[in-house]
Every structure is written in C-alpha cells, then in structure tokens.
N, CA, C and O atoms as CSV, one atom per row, in Angstrom:
chain,resi,resn,atom,element,x,y,z
A,1,MET,N,N,155.710,5.538,13.439
A,1,MET,CA,C,154.891,5.863,14.508
A,1,MET,C,C,154.961,6.779,15.311
A,1,MET,O,O,155.903,6.768,16.104
A,2,ASP,N,N,154.026,7.812,15.353
A,2,ASP,CA,C,154.140,8.718,16.048
A,2,ASP,C,C,153.509,8.873,17.365
A,2,ASP,O,O,152.487,8.191,17.444
A,3,TYR,N,N,153.819,9.643,18.576
A,3,TYR,CA,C,153.517,9.897,19.862
A,3,TYR,C,C,152.214,10.169,20.037
A,3,TYR,O,O,151.899,11.300,19.670
A,4,PRO,N,N,151.264,9.434,20.522
A,4,PRO,CA,C,149.870,10.175,20.846
A,4,PRO,C,C,149.966,11.552,20.919
A,4,PRO,O,O,150.945,12.176,21.329
A,5,ALA,N,N,148.773,12.076,20.449
A,5,ALA,CA,C,148.914,13.705,20.429
A,5,ALA,C,C,147.975,13.841,21.939
A,5,ALA,O,O,146.756,13.984,22.037
A,6,ILE,N,N,148.834,13.760,22.861
A,6,ILE,CA,C,148.301,13.844,24.242
A,6,ILE,C,C,149.497,14.940,24.565
A,6,ILE,O,O,150.678,14.719,24.298
A,7,PRO,N,N,149.046,16.071,25.136
A,7,PRO,CA,C,150.064,17.285,25.356
A,7,PRO,C,C,150.853,16.744,26.656
A,7,PRO,O,O,150.335,16.145,27.599
A,8,TYR,N,N,152.134,17.059,26.517
A,8,TYR,CA,C,153.198,16.811,27.543
A,8,TYR,C,C,153.534,18.147,27.923
A,8,TYR,O,O,153.332,19.188,27.297
A,9,SER,N,N,154.176,17.941,29.240
A,9,SER,CA,C,154.629,19.622,29.674
A,9,SER,C,C,155.919,19.910,29.099
A,9,SER,O,O,156.656,19.098,28.539
A,10,ILE,N,N,156.137,21.197,29.295
A,10,ILE,CA,C,157.227,21.941,29.115
A,10,ILE,C,C,158.610,21.555,29.864
A,10,ILE,O,O,159.764,21.836,29.540
A,11,GLU,N,N,158.093,20.776,31.038
A,11,GLU,CA,C,158.753,20.499,31.770
A,11,GLU,C,C,160.041,19.540,31.460
A,11,GLU,O,O,161.112,19.456,32.061
A,12,SER,N,N,159.503,18.771,30.184
A,12,SER,CA,C,160.199,17.692,29.520
A,12,SER,C,C,161.693,18.084,29.291
A,12,SER,O,O,162.009,19.112,28.691
A,13,THR,N,N,162.485,17.300,29.748
A,13,THR,CA,C,164.176,17.631,29.598
A,13,THR,C,C,164.728,16.868,28.796
A,13,THR,O,O,164.311,15.743,28.522
A,14,ASP,N,N,165.866,17.468,28.265
A,14,ASP,CA,C,166.632,16.634,27.133
A,14,ASP,C,C,167.893,16.873,27.435
A,14,ASP,O,O,168.354,18.008,27.556
A,15,THR,N,N,168.762,15.441,27.627
A,15,THR,CA,C,170.289,15.553,27.821
A,15,THR,C,C,170.792,14.521,26.775
A,15,THR,O,O,170.102,13.728,26.135
A,16,ARG,N,N,172.117,14.692,26.735
A,16,ARG,CA,C,172.799,13.935,25.783
A,16,ARG,C,C,173.283,12.732,26.004
A,16,ARG,O,O,174.168,12.798,26.857
A,17,ALA,N,N,173.088,11.565,25.589
A,17,ALA,CA,C,173.562,10.368,26.010
A,17,ALA,C,C,174.843,9.900,25.408
A,17,ALA,O,O,174.621,9.349,24.330
A,18,ASP,N,N,176.039,9.924,25.712
A,18,ASP,CA,C,177.064,9.631,25.138
A,18,ASP,C,C,177.953,8.340,26.105
A,18,ASP,O,O,179.134,8.577,26.361
A,19,PRO,N,N,177.425,7.203,26.533
A,19,PRO,CA,C,178.115,6.380,27.591
A,19,PRO,C,C,179.352,5.830,26.970
A,19,PRO,O,O,179.528,5.503,25.797
A,20,ILE,N,N,180.152,5.789,27.951
A,20,ILE,CA,C,181.435,5.110,27.541
A,20,ILE,C,C,181.413,3.903,28.304
A,20,ILE,O,O,180.955,4.020,29.440
A,21,LEU,N,N,181.861,2.594,27.890
A,21,LEU,CA,C,182.179,1.403,28.516
A,21,LEU,C,C,183.721,1.186,28.930
A,21,LEU,O,O,184.590,1.142,28.059
A,22,LEU,N,N,183.974,1.073,30.092
A,22,LEU,CA,C,185.274,0.629,30.735
A,22,LEU,C,C,185.385,-0.540,31.134
A,22,LEU,O,O,184.574,-1.108,31.865
A,23,SER,N,N,186.471,-1.039,30.659
A,23,SER,CA,C,186.934,-2.396,30.952
A,23,SER,C,C,188.619,-2.333,30.777
A,23,SER,O,O,189.387,-1.394,30.570
A,24,THR,N,N,188.825,-3.830,30.965
A,24,THR,CA,C,190.236,-3.866,31.399
A,24,THR,C,C,190.693,-4.859,30.154
A,24,THR,O,O,190.063,-5.893,29.934
A,25,ALA,N,N,191.819,-4.474,29.370
A,25,ALA,CA,C,192.331,-5.350,28.110
A,25,ALA,C,C,193.079,-6.666,28.879
A,25,ALA,O,O,193.267,-6.793,30.089
A,26,ARG,N,N,193.398,-7.483,27.930
A,26,ARG,CA,C,193.974,-8.923,28.479
A,26,ARG,C,C,195.259,-8.543,29.269
A,26,ARG,O,O,195.486,-9.124,30.330
A,27,SER,N,N,196.243,-7.445,28.725
A,27,SER,CA,C,197.328,-7.094,29.285
A,27,SER,C,C,196.896,-6.248,30.520
A,27,SER,O,O,197.903,-5.757,31.030
A,28,GLY,N,N,195.838,-5.926,31.136
A,28,GLY,CA,C,195.614,-5.470,32.332
A,28,GLY,C,C,195.295,-3.828,32.143
A,28,GLY,O,O,194.742,-3.150,33.009
A,29,ALA,N,N,195.754,-3.322,30.839
A,29,ALA,CA,C,195.516,-2.019,30.534
A,29,ALA,C,C,194.191,-1.393,30.645
A,29,ALA,O,O,193.341,-2.102,30.106
A,30,PRO,N,N,193.712,-0.306,31.159
A,30,PRO,CA,C,192.555,0.223,30.948
A,30,PRO,C,C,192.225,0.620,29.644
A,30,PRO,O,O,192.975,1.278,28.922
A,31,LYS,N,N,190.822,0.124,29.262
A,31,LYS,CA,C,190.518,0.413,27.817
A,31,LYS,C,C,188.960,1.063,27.996
A,31,LYS,O,O,188.250,0.737,28.947
A,32,ALA,N,N,188.473,2.136,26.835
A,32,ALA,CA,C,187.421,2.341,26.922
A,32,ALA,C,C,186.677,2.623,25.596
A,32,ALA,O,O,187.328,3.163,24.701
A,33,ARG,N,N,185.630,2.372,25.420
A,33,ARG,CA,C,184.799,2.297,24.048
A,33,ARG,C,C,183.515,3.012,24.465
A,33,ARG,O,O,182.881,3.051,25.520
A,34,ARG,N,N,183.350,3.595,23.188
A,34,ARG,CA,C,181.672,4.179,23.228
A,34,ARG,C,C,180.592,3.197,22.880
A,34,ARG,O,O,180.789,2.256,22.111
A,35,LEU,N,N,179.483,3.433,23.446
A,35,LEU,CA,C,178.584,2.095,23.341
A,35,LEU,C,C,177.619,2.358,21.987
A,35,LEU,O,O,176.949,1.486,21.433
A,36,TYR,N,N,177.719,3.925,21.545
A,36,TYR,CA,C,176.946,4.274,20.350
A,36,TYR,C,C,178.213,5.032,19.472
A,36,TYR,O,O,179.204,5.590,19.942
A,37,PRO,N,N,177.854,4.865,18.119
A,37,PRO,CA,C,178.992,5.528,17.216
A,37,PRO,C,C,178.783,7.087,17.179
A,37,PRO,O,O,179.758,7.764,16.852
A,38,ALA,N,N,177.746,7.640,17.446
A,38,ALA,CA,C,177.678,9.023,17.836
A,38,ALA,C,C,176.490,9.198,19.251
A,38,ALA,O,O,175.676,8.393,19.703
A,39,PRO,N,N,176.817,10.539,19.638
A,39,PRO,CA,C,176.262,10.768,20.892
A,39,PRO,C,C,174.355,10.918,20.702
A,39,PRO,O,O,173.820,11.640,19.862
A,40,ARG,N,N,173.749,10.203,21.524
A,40,ARG,CA,C,172.084,10.310,21.286
A,40,ARG,C,C,171.430,11.040,22.420
A,40,ARG,O,O,172.050,11.108,23.481
A,41,ARG,N,N,170.554,11.450,22.344
A,41,ARG,CA,C,169.519,12.170,23.275
A,41,ARG,C,C,168.595,11.471,24.023
A,41,ARG,O,O,167.794,10.672,23.538
A,42,SER,N,N,168.702,11.799,25.395
A,42,SER,CA,C,167.577,11.007,26.157
A,42,SER,C,C,166.513,12.163,26.781
A,42,SER,O,O,166.727,13.290,27.228
A,43,PHE,N,N,165.546,11.555,26.650
A,43,PHE,CA,C,164.436,12.640,26.905
A,43,PHE,C,C,163.609,12.218,28.276
A,43,PHE,O,O,163.631,11.007,28.495
A,44,VAL,N,N,162.876,13.032,29.242
A,44,VAL,CA,C,161.912,12.436,30.102
A,44,VAL,C,C,160.728,13.646,29.596
A,44,VAL,O,O,160.823,14.869,29.499
A,45,ILE,N,N,159.622,12.715,29.339
A,45,ILE,CA,C,158.565,13.227,28.686
A,45,ILE,C,C,157.718,13.348,29.878
A,45,ILE,O,O,157.527,12.281,30.461
A,46,THR,N,N,157.136,14.439,30.407
A,46,THR,CA,C,156.191,14.594,31.773
A,46,THR,C,C,154.792,15.069,31.211
A,46,THR,O,O,154.574,16.050,30.499
A,47,HIS,N,N,153.814,14.052,31.746
A,47,HIS,CA,C,152.511,14.257,31.637
A,47,HIS,C,C,152.230,14.796,32.816
A,47,HIS,O,O,152.980,14.542,33.758
A,48,HIS,N,N,150.993,15.722,33.018
A,48,HIS,CA,C,150.230,16.113,33.999
A,48,HIS,C,C,148.753,16.287,33.737
A,48,HIS,O,O,148.393,16.857,32.707
A,49,GLY,N,N,147.913,15.846,34.577
A,49,GLY,CA,C,146.487,16.316,34.336
A,49,GLY,C,C,146.029,15.342,33.229
A,49,GLY,O,O,145.170,15.813,32.483
A,50,LEU,N,N,146.383,14.222,32.999
A,50,LEU,CA,C,145.781,13.395,32.036
A,50,LEU,C,C,144.330,12.807,32.530
A,50,LEU,O,O,144.180,12.523,33.718
A,51,THR,N,N,143.233,12.628,31.556
A,51,THR,CA,C,141.940,12.290,31.831
A,51,THR,C,C,142.270,10.478,32.008
A,51,THR,O,O,143.364,9.971,31.758
A,52,ASP,N,N,141.208,9.817,32.426
A,52,ASP,CA,C,141.492,8.254,32.642
A,52,ASP,C,C,141.641,7.916,30.866
A,52,ASP,O,O,142.464,7.080,30.492
A,53,ALA,N,N,140.884,8.552,30.006
A,53,ALA,CA,C,141.023,8.074,28.879
A,53,ALA,C,C,142.167,8.280,28.022
A,53,ALA,O,O,142.411,7.498,27.103
A,54,GLN,N,N,143.079,9.571,28.345
A,54,GLN,CA,C,144.326,9.761,27.801
A,54,GLN,C,C,145.249,8.820,28.565
A,54,GLN,O,O,146.239,8.369,27.987
A,55,LYS,N,N,145.001,8.518,29.749
A,55,LYS,CA,C,145.981,7.525,30.308
A,55,LYS,C,C,145.898,6.090,29.636
A,55,LYS,O,O,146.919,5.412,29.517
A,56,GLN,N,N,144.612,5.626,29.184
A,56,GLN,CA,C,144.527,4.372,28.518
A,56,GLN,C,C,145.066,4.310,27.365
A,56,GLN,O,O,145.619,3.275,26.994
A,57,THR,N,N,144.991,5.529,26.514
A,57,THR,CA,C,145.497,5.601,25.336
A,57,THR,C,C,147.071,5.734,25.219
A,57,THR,O,O,147.610,5.318,24.193
A,58,LEU,N,N,147.897,6.348,26.323
A,58,LEU,CA,C,149.075,6.088,26.364
A,58,LEU,C,C,149.623,5.094,26.679
A,58,LEU,O,O,150.696,4.817,26.144
A,59,GLU,N,N,148.949,4.097,27.822
A,59,GLU,CA,C,149.409,2.896,27.937
A,59,GLU,C,C,149.037,1.802,26.822
A,59,GLU,O,O,149.765,0.837,26.588
A,60,ASP,N,N,148.235,1.970,26.383
A,60,ASP,CA,C,147.952,1.108,25.043
A,60,ASP,C,C,148.941,1.364,24.104
A,60,ASP,O,O,149.456,0.424,23.498
A,61,PHE,N,N,149.377,2.865,23.843
A,61,PHE,CA,C,150.419,3.013,22.891
A,61,PHE,C,C,151.911,2.383,23.244
A,61,PHE,O,O,152.600,1.684,22.501
A,62,LEU,N,N,152.204,2.816,24.550
A,62,LEU,CA,C,153.676,2.304,25.053
A,62,LEU,C,C,153.503,0.691,25.111
A,62,LEU,O,O,154.536,0.087,24.822
A,63,THR,N,N,152.550,0.009,25.385
A,63,THR,CA,C,152.393,-1.646,25.137
A,63,THR,C,C,152.581,-2.079,23.873
A,63,THR,O,O,153.272,-3.074,23.653
A,64,ALA,N,N,151.976,-1.369,22.880
A,64,ALA,CA,C,152.117,-2.042,21.584
A,64,ALA,C,C,153.313,-1.618,21.004
A,64,ALA,O,O,153.614,-2.121,19.922
A,65,ASN,N,N,154.223,-0.605,21.622
A,65,ASN,CA,C,155.389,0.032,20.853
A,65,ASN,C,C,156.499,-0.593,21.591
A,65,ASN,O,O,157.616,-0.235,21.218
A,66,ARG,N,N,156.450,-1.386,22.487
A,66,ARG,CA,C,157.547,-1.666,23.686
A,66,ARG,C,C,158.530,-1.950,22.602
A,66,ARG,O,O,158.101,-2.554,21.619
A,67,MET,N,N,159.770,-1.606,22.634
A,67,MET,CA,C,160.977,-1.927,22.108
A,67,MET,C,C,161.209,-1.417,20.747
A,67,MET,O,O,162.227,-1.644,20.094
A,68,VAL,N,N,160.083,-0.631,20.312
A,68,VAL,CA,C,159.802,-0.401,19.023
A,68,VAL,C,C,159.956,1.180,18.557
A,68,VAL,O,O,159.019,1.807,19.050
A,69,PRO,N,N,160.731,1.949,17.854
A,69,PRO,CA,C,160.807,3.011,17.757
A,69,PRO,C,C,159.690,4.157,17.495
A,69,PRO,O,O,158.869,3.734,16.681
A,70,PHE,N,N,159.490,5.073,17.797
A,70,PHE,CA,C,158.235,5.778,17.803
A,70,PHE,C,C,158.660,7.290,17.646
A,70,PHE,O,O,159.819,7.488,18.011
A,71,THR,N,N,158.002,8.371,17.199
A,71,THR,CA,C,158.606,9.557,17.130
A,71,THR,C,C,157.981,10.691,18.023
A,71,THR,O,O,156.791,10.898,18.260
A,72,ILE,N,N,158.917,11.265,18.386
A,72,ILE,CA,C,158.164,12.502,19.278
A,72,ILE,C,C,158.690,13.947,18.829
A,72,ILE,O,O,159.632,13.910,18.036
A,73,VAL,N,N,158.347,14.901,19.115
A,73,VAL,CA,C,158.813,16.104,18.915
A,73,VAL,C,C,159.161,16.984,19.886
A,73,VAL,O,O,158.249,17.452,20.567
A,74,TYR,N,N,160.289,17.314,20.102
A,74,TYR,CA,C,160.828,18.076,21.112
A,74,TYR,C,C,161.589,19.287,20.591
A,74,TYR,O,O,162.353,19.065,19.652
A,75,PRO,N,N,161.508,20.450,21.021
A,75,PRO,CA,C,160.565,20.853,22.275
A,75,PRO,C,C,159.119,20.888,21.548
A,75,PRO,O,O,158.818,21.109,20.375
A,76,CYS,N,N,158.321,20.578,22.715
A,76,CYS,CA,C,156.936,19.900,22.402
A,76,CYS,C,C,156.217,21.189,21.716
A,76,CYS,O,O,155.181,21.359,22.358
A,77,ARG,N,N,156.299,22.022,20.847
A,77,ARG,CA,C,155.673,22.987,20.425
A,77,ARG,C,C,155.911,22.969,18.809
A,77,ARG,O,O,156.532,22.087,18.216
A,78,VAL,N,N,155.302,24.109,18.211
A,78,VAL,CA,C,155.494,24.252,16.768
A,78,VAL,C,C,157.024,24.622,16.524
A,78,VAL,O,O,157.634,25.369,17.289
A,79,GLY,N,N,157.457,24.178,15.664
A,79,GLY,CA,C,158.972,24.288,15.265
A,79,GLY,C,C,160.099,23.392,15.846
A,79,GLY,O,O,161.311,23.478,15.643
A,80,GLY,N,N,159.248,22.302,16.799
A,80,GLY,CA,C,160.227,21.290,17.314
A,80,GLY,C,C,160.730,20.172,16.320
A,80,GLY,O,O,160.150,19.900,15.269
A,81,VAL,N,N,161.934,19.526,16.797
A,81,VAL,CA,C,162.253,18.638,16.015
A,81,VAL,C,C,161.913,17.316,16.247
A,81,VAL,O,O,161.833,17.024,17.440
A,82,SER,N,N,161.666,16.338,15.362
A,82,SER,CA,C,161.091,14.868,15.491
A,82,SER,C,C,162.500,14.212,15.562
A,82,SER,O,O,163.515,14.334,14.877
A,83,TYR,N,N,162.077,13.253,16.976
A,83,TYR,CA,C,163.013,12.534,17.069
A,83,TYR,C,C,162.675,11.026,17.211
A,83,TYR,O,O,161.678,10.795,17.895
A,84,PRO,N,N,163.450,9.762,16.590
A,84,PRO,CA,C,162.723,8.636,16.681
A,84,PRO,C,C,163.565,8.197,18.139
A,84,PRO,O,O,164.772,8.390,18.286
A,85,VAL,N,N,162.772,7.642,19.055
A,85,VAL,CA,C,162.891,6.941,20.451
A,85,VAL,C,C,162.376,5.854,20.762
A,85,VAL,O,O,161.415,5.395,20.145
A,86,ILE,N,N,162.865,5.336,21.649
A,86,ILE,CA,C,162.499,4.216,22.360
A,86,ILE,C,C,162.490,4.089,23.802
A,86,ILE,O,O,163.533,4.334,24.409
A,87,GLU,N,N,161.336,3.701,24.497
A,87,GLU,CA,C,161.033,3.893,26.037
A,87,GLU,C,C,162.261,3.084,26.445
A,87,GLU,O,O,162.586,2.028,25.902
A,88,GLU,N,N,162.830,3.594,27.320
A,88,GLU,CA,C,164.164,3.050,27.981
A,88,GLU,C,C,163.679,2.174,29.252
A,88,GLU,O,O,164.386,1.166,29.286
A,89,THR,N,N,162.930,2.176,30.095
A,89,THR,CA,C,162.650,1.326,31.123
A,89,THR,C,C,161.693,0.170,31.087
A,89,THR,O,O,161.902,-0.858,31.731
A,90,GLY,N,N,160.722,0.338,30.385
A,90,GLY,CA,C,159.829,-0.547,29.829
A,90,GLY,C,C,158.932,-0.726,31.225
A,90,GLY,O,O,158.450,-1.833,31.465
A,91,MET,N,N,158.730,0.341,32.101
A,91,MET,CA,C,157.961,0.503,33.295
A,91,MET,C,C,157.656,1.913,33.531
A,91,MET,O,O,158.561,2.708,33.785
A,92,VAL,N,N,156.383,2.279,33.458
A,92,VAL,CA,C,155.639,3.529,33.378
A,92,VAL,C,C,154.986,3.636,34.885
A,92,VAL,O,O,154.092,2.875,35.256
A,93,GLU,N,N,155.541,4.669,35.700
A,93,GLU,CA,C,154.715,4.750,37.123
A,93,GLU,C,C,153.786,5.997,36.976
A,93,GLU,O,O,154.039,7.079,36.445
A,94,TRP,N,N,152.639,5.561,37.588
A,94,TRP,CA,C,151.697,6.691,37.444
A,94,TRP,C,C,151.057,7.004,38.933
A,94,TRP,O,O,150.814,6.150,39.786
A,95,SER,N,N,150.838,8.447,39.051
A,95,SER,CA,C,150.575,8.865,40.242
A,95,SER,C,C,149.173,9.665,39.895
A,95,SER,O,O,149.061,10.268,38.827
A,96,LYS,N,N,148.081,9.627,40.901
A,96,LYS,CA,C,146.832,10.200,40.631
A,96,LYS,C,C,146.597,11.269,41.610
A,96,LYS,O,O,146.779,11.016,42.801
A,97,ALA,N,N,146.152,12.617,41.184
A,97,ALA,CA,C,145.869,13.451,42.236
A,97,ALA,C,C,144.397,14.171,41.724
A,97,ALA,O,O,144.216,14.400,40.528
A,98,ASP,N,N,143.668,14.405,42.457
A,98,ASP,CA,C,142.388,15.257,42.397
A,98,ASP,C,C,141.636,14.646,41.066
A,98,ASP,O,O,140.944,15.389,40.370
A,99,GLY,N,N,141.824,13.109,40.715
A,99,GLY,CA,C,141.197,12.559,39.763
A,99,GLY,C,C,141.965,12.715,38.461
A,99,GLY,O,O,141.388,12.391,37.423
A,100,LYS,N,N,142.971,13.091,38.421
A,100,LYS,CA,C,143.831,13.479,37.111
A,100,LYS,C,C,145.209,12.676,37.347
A,100,LYS,O,O,145.669,12.509,38.477
A,101,TRP,N,N,145.923,12.118,35.987
A,101,TRP,CA,C,146.907,11.224,36.350
A,101,TRP,C,C,147.851,11.992,35.744
A,101,TRP,O,O,147.658,12.817,34.852
A,102,SER,N,N,149.276,11.578,36.458
A,102,SER,CA,C,150.751,11.929,36.011
A,102,SER,C,C,151.757,11.096,35.865
A,102,SER,O,O,151.918,10.129,36.609
A,103,THR,N,N,152.446,11.361,34.997
A,103,THR,CA,C,153.805,10.070,34.456
A,103,THR,C,C,154.836,11.092,33.973
A,103,THR,O,O,154.718,12.189,33.427
A,104,ASN,N,N,155.931,10.328,34.376
A,104,ASN,CA,C,157.370,10.871,33.640
A,104,ASN,C,C,157.697,9.337,32.727
A,104,ASN,O,O,157.687,8.194,33.183
A,105,ILE,N,N,157.959,9.754,31.410
A,105,ILE,CA,C,158.444,8.614,30.617
A,105,ILE,C,C,159.697,8.814,30.021
A,105,ILE,O,O,159.875,9.696,29.181
A,106,ALA,N,N,160.800,7.855,30.501
A,106,ALA,CA,C,162.104,8.169,29.777
A,106,ALA,C,C,162.282,7.323,28.729
A,106,ALA,O,O,162.049,6.115,28.759
A,107,VAL,N,N,162.713,7.975,27.753
A,107,VAL,CA,C,163.016,7.549,26.352
A,107,VAL,C,C,164.247,7.893,25.953
A,107,VAL,O,O,164.845,8.816,26.506
A,108,VAL,N,N,164.881,7.051,24.739
A,108,VAL,CA,C,166.472,7.406,24.154
A,108,VAL,C,C,166.072,7.348,22.970
A,108,VAL,O,O,165.133,6.678,22.538
A,109,GLN,N,N,166.924,8.201,22.278
A,109,GLN,CA,C,167.023,8.470,21.224
A,109,GLN,C,C,167.355,7.020,20.057
A,109,GLN,O,O,168.436,6.440,20.163
A,110,ALA,N,N,166.591,6.676,19.272
A,110,ALA,CA,C,167.053,5.395,18.535
A,110,ALA,C,C,167.912,5.312,17.494
A,110,ALA,O,O,168.188,4.216,17.007
C-alpha cells in the first residue's frame, strides 16, 4: 500500500532506530539485547498547507492502515528510496491556520 499522493515537506526527517533493551540477568549481571535484528529508520513526515479534502484523505488512509505496513518514498523527490513503514503512535495531531491543515506523522521502518 502506497502513501497517498499528498505532498509532504522537505522538512521530513530521517533517523536510525537501533534500540537496545537493558535488563538484569538472574545472576544480577547487566545484559543488553537489540530489539530488532538490524537498525531500522524512523521518519517524521511533515505536511503543511493541506486542504480539508487532503486532510480527510490522509486521515482515512491512516485509519484504514493502522498497524499495517505502507510505503513512503524518502527523500520525497524523484530518486528517493521506498521504505515500508508503520505509523508509530496511532495518534495524529492536526493544527489549522489560515484555513489550511498541518501535521507531523511519526513512522518507523517495518
């Protein structure tokens, strides 16, 4: 499933996610293990100046694909790389200024 063809800004960021879970062994010795077998990327997709129709399209897409991987292209221009991702938080906050909508959507590589 591809991300809707709604422009997202160049402000979108990309960071590597390589979380390590720290815990204690039965002997009391500290131990660490990776949560994923390989580092994954996390992204924040930023949208500015969306119309009501574009906002509704994006909300419908995110609701229909909650916890289902979808594809984004990053960087968001010709020659970008496709990444399968999942929305991270399950909640998207919107702001409205001058009749246009803005949002940031956190996703992590699936």
